[in-house]
N, C-alpha and C positions, 0 to 999 in steps of 0.2 A: 504493500500500500504506500509506504513512504518512498520506496524506490520508483514506483510508478508515478507518484506525484512529482518527484524531482525531474524525472525524464520528460513528463508532459509539460512542465513549467520551465524547462531549461531555455527554450528559444525566446520565451516572453520575458523571463527574468534576467536582468543584466548581471546580477551576482551569480546566478546559475550558469550563465554563458561564460563569464570570466572563470568560474571554477572549472568548467569543462575545457576551456582553452588552456588554462594552466596545467590541467591534468594531461592534456593531449599533446601540446606542443613539445615538451622536452623529449618525450619518447620518439616523436617524429623526427626531431633534429638529431637525436642519438642514432636512429636508424640511417638517416641520410648521411650523417658524418661517418658512420661506420663503413657504409658502402663506398663513399668517396675516398676514405682513408685506405681501404683495401684496394681499390682500383689504382690509387696513386702509388701504393707500394708495389702493385703488379707492374705499373708503368716504369717506375724508377729502378726498382730492384726485382727483376723478373725471376724470383726464386719461388716456384710454385710449391715446393715441398715444405718450406717454412710457413707459408701462409695457410696452406691447406693442412 
């Protein structure tokens, strides 16, 4: 009931939207940074055995 209420009121409530954004953005940037870092390592140091 509480989870359903927060999910339905998240787009309307600015505090709920900020809470979802704060919860979502660091994981997104962590994943993007991880893939970018791994591709940069593959580009500069092509040692597949160390990365994999």
